[in-house]
N, C-alpha and C positions, 0 to 999 in steps of 0.2 A: 774596259774595265768587267772582269769575270767572277761571276757569280757561281757558288757552288753551295747548294743546300742537303743537308741529312736528316733526315726524320729519324732520328733516333731512335723514339719511343718502340718503331717499331722494326727493328735491328734483331735480324736472328742471331748474330754471331758469326755468321758462315766462314769468316773472315776471307773475304773474295776482294774487297773492295784494299784492304791492305797488300794483299800481294799484285794486285794488280799498279799500285803507287803509295807505296810505303813513307814518301816525303810527304801524303796530306791526309794520311787515314794510319790510325792504330787501334790496337783494342785496349778496350778497359781489364784492367786486372780486377778491379772492382764487382761487374757483371757480366762481363764479358763481350760487353757490345762496341759496335765500332764506336771512334771518336774522329771526328774530324779538327785537324791538328788546327789551334790559333782561331777557331771559330767562335761565334758568340750566341748565345743559346737566347732565342726568343719564344718562348710557349713551345716547347720540343723540338724549335726547328733550330739548327745549328747549321749559322750560315759564314762562308766566308769569303769575302770581298777581294779582288787582289787585280792591280794593275797588267800583272805580267800573263801575257796572252799564251806563254810559253806551256802553263800548266795544263790547257784545256784537253790535249791528247790523253794524257794519263790518268786524268779526272774523268774523261770520257768513258776510257776504260772501265775503269770502278765502276761506273754506273749502270754500264752492259751488261757487268759479270755480275750484279745486285740480284738474287735472287727475288727479294721481294718490292722491287722498284721504291728504294726510298732518297736516294740520289739524284739530285738534277743542276743540268750543268746549262750555265747560261751564258752566255756572250753578250753584251750591249756596246 
């Protein structure tokens, strides 16, 4: 299982995550912050759980590119 978490409240809207992984991230037209596609919100933490381990590399690139370090990628 792969778990990707985005702490959206702290997003500064730099767009790096979208540039690194446009399949899982997009920018909101409402507030200019990052959106983790198909995620579930729980108290400001947006989480995507997937059994597809092929997404790890692209999501990790987004996490490393994020200047405020609000993206976490875990494999279980």
